[in-house]
C-alpha positions in Angstrom: 35.3 136.5 118.8 38.6 135.5 120.6 40.3 132.6 118.9 39.6 129.2 120.4 42.5 126.8 119.6 40.3 123.8 120.6 38.0 124.4 117.6 39.0 124.3 113.9 39.7 127.5 112.0 38.7 128.3 108.4 39.8 131.0 106.0 37.8 133.0 103.5 39.7 135.0 100.9 39.0 137.0 97.7 40.8 139.2 95.2 39.4 142.0 93.1 41.3 143.9 90.3 42.9 146.2 92.9 42.9 144.6 96.4 42.9 141.4 98.4 40.8 140.6 101.4 40.9 137.6 103.8 39.4 136.6 107.2 40.0 134.0 109.8 36.8 132.4 111.1 35.5 129.8 113.5 32.1 128.4 114.6 31.2 129.2 118.2 29.6 126.7 120.7 26.2 127.3 119.2 27.4 126.6 115.7 27.3 130.2 114.6 29.9 131.5 112.2 32.2 134.1 113.9 35.0 136.3 112.7 38.3 136.0 114.6 40.3 138.5 112.5 40.1 140.1 109.0 42.5 142.2 106.9 42.8 143.7 103.4 45.3 145.6 101.4 45.7 147.4 98.1 47.5 145.5 95.4 50.9 146.8 94.3 51.2 147.9 90.7 52.9 144.7 89.6 50.3 142.5 91.3 47.4 144.2 89.4 48.9 142.6 86.3 48.7 139.0 87.7 46.4 136.5 86.1 43.1 136.1 87.9 44.0 132.8 89.6 47.4 134.3 90.7 45.5 137.2 92.3 43.3 134.7 94.2 46.4 132.7 95.3 48.0 136.0 96.4 45.0 136.5 98.7 45.3 133.0 100.0 49.0 133.3 100.5 48.8 136.5 102.6 45.9 135.0 104.6 48.2 132.1 105.6 51.0 134.5 106.4 49.0 136.8 108.5 47.1 134.0 110.4 50.1 131.6 110.5 50.2 131.4 114.3 46.7 129.9 114.3 46.9 127.8 111.1 50.4 126.2 111.1 50.3 122.7 112.6 48.8 119.3 112.2 45.1 120.2 112.2 43.5 120.5 108.8 41.7 123.7 108.0 39.5 124.8 105.1 40.1 127.7 102.7 37.1 129.1 100.9 37.5 131.0 97.6 35.1 132.1 94.9 37.5 131.1 92.1 36.5 127.6 91.1 39.5 127.0 88.9 42.0 127.7 91.7 42.1 124.1 92.8 43.1 122.9 89.3 45.5 125.8 88.8 47.5 124.6 91.9 47.9 121.2 90.3 48.8 122.4 86.8 52.0 120.9 85.3 52.9 124.2 83.7 53.7 126.5 86.6 55.3 129.9 86.6 58.3 130.5 88.9 56.1 132.6 91.1 53.4 129.9 91.5 56.0 127.2 92.1 57.5 129.3 94.8 54.0 129.8 96.4 53.2 126.2 96.2 56.3 125.4 98.1 55.0 127.8 100.8 51.5 126.2 100.8 53.0 122.8 101.2 53.8 123.5 104.8 50.1 123.9 105.7 47.4 121.2 106.0 44.4 122.7 104.3 41.7 121.9 101.7 40.4 124.4 99.2 36.6 124.7 98.8 34.7 126.7 96.2 32.4 129.3 97.6 30.3 131.5 95.2 31.0 135.2 95.4 27.4 135.9 96.5 28.1 133.7 99.6 31.6 134.9 100.2 30.4 138.3 101.4 33.0 139.3 103.9 36.1 138.5 101.8 34.4 140.0 98.7 33.7 143.3 100.6 37.2 143.5 102.0 38.7 143.1 98.5 36.5 145.9 97.2 37.1 148.6 99.7 36.2 152.0 98.0 39.3 153.6 99.5 41.5 151.1 97.6 39.7 151.5 94.3 42.0 153.5 91.9 38.9 154.9 90.2 37.9 156.6 93.4 41.2 157.6 94.8 41.8 161.3 95.1 44.4 162.2 97.7 46.1 158.8 97.8 47.6 157.1 94.7 48.7 153.6 94.2 51.4 152.7 96.7 54.7 151.8 94.9 56.3 149.1 97.0 59.0 146.7 95.9 59.1 144.9 99.3 56.9 141.9 99.0 56.3 141.7 102.7 55.8 145.3 103.7 52.1 145.2 103.4 51.2 146.5 106.8 53.1 149.7 106.1 51.3 150.1 102.8 48.0 149.8 104.6 49.1 152.3 107.3 50.2 154.9 104.6 46.8 154.6 103.0 44.9 155.1 106.3 47.2 157.8 107.5 48.5 155.7 110.5 52.0 156.0 111.9 53.3 152.6 112.9 56.6 151.4 114.3 58.1 147.9 114.4 59.5 146.7 117.7 61.3 143.5 118.8 60.1 141.5 121.8 61.7 142.4 125.1 61.9 140.6 128.4 59.8 139.3 130.0 57.9 138.8 126.7 60.9 137.2 125.1 61.1 134.7 127.9 57.4 134.1 127.8 57.6 133.2 124.1 60.6 130.9 124.7 58.7 129.1 127.5 55.6 128.7 125.3 57.6 126.9 122.7 58.3 124.1 125.2 54.6 123.7 125.9 53.7 123.4 122.2 54.5 120.0 120.8 54.7 121.3 117.2 57.3 124.1 117.9 59.1 122.0 120.6 59.9 119.4 118.0 61.2 122.0 115.5 63.5 123.5 118.2 64.8 120.1 119.2 65.7 119.4 115.6 67.5 122.8 115.1 69.5 122.2 118.3 70.3 118.6 117.4 69.8 118.1 113.6 69.9 114.3 113.6 67.8 111.8 111.8 65.8 110.8 114.8 64.8 114.3 115.6 63.9 115.0 112.0 61.7 111.8 111.9 59.6 113.2 114.7 58.5 116.2 112.6 55.4 116.1 110.4 55.9 115.7 106.7 55.0 119.3 105.8 57.3 120.6 108.5 60.2 118.4 107.3 59.7 119.8 103.8 59.9 123.3 105.1 62.5 122.8 107.9 65.0 125.0 106.0 62.7 128.0 106.6 63.3 127.8 110.3 66.3 129.0 112.4 67.0 129.9 116.0 67.9 133.4 117.0 69.1 132.8 120.6 66.0 131.4 122.3 63.5 132.6 119.6 62.4 130.7 116.6 62.6 132.6 113.2 60.9 131.7 110.0 61.6 132.8 106.4 58.4 133.3 104.3 60.4 132.5 101.1 63.6 130.4 101.0 65.6 133.3 99.8 64.3 135.7 102.6 66.3 136.4 105.7 64.7 134.6 108.6 62.7 136.8 111.0 
């Protein structure tokens, strides 16, 4: 279904030994569960060595990245995972550098993690176990070596034999995006602060946004966002 911003979203995610899968979902007017969008990708070689809870967090992280335009804001949304210990792992006092970095990213979002048994998490489970991603079944395509932590769409395109190019927004699309910022209270407040970084404009931001304000920057009239604090904004 098409996304309805007047209704709450929720995310389902899962990780297998070789892939991650995630979906953005909503309930329609009749209360039926509907899929807005879904994605999956093969894990990179290094990711296959992650602990189980880190693999589940990887799936959650990329779900929030891919569906960020719908999830980032003041409204709370639910994330469903079939890994029960994930909620306690996120609160552990002994964190790896990777998990600490990811928790900093998660802090910008308002969400609650719920446990959903694998037998009920059918969509995300199927996405994370695509046969064409399973190294035991791969023939033509081998694991995709990729050191770029954010080039996942390209990895998927290579696996599926798709040629894809990346383009930048051009007028009038660029102007439409800039105009849309002013109509969105969340992004308008961020832009006002970036143009005038004063205490009063900072105070008008939500706490999660204040914590992550260093991730935002202005490129002319467009707002850019760095996924990790050491990334170049884009």
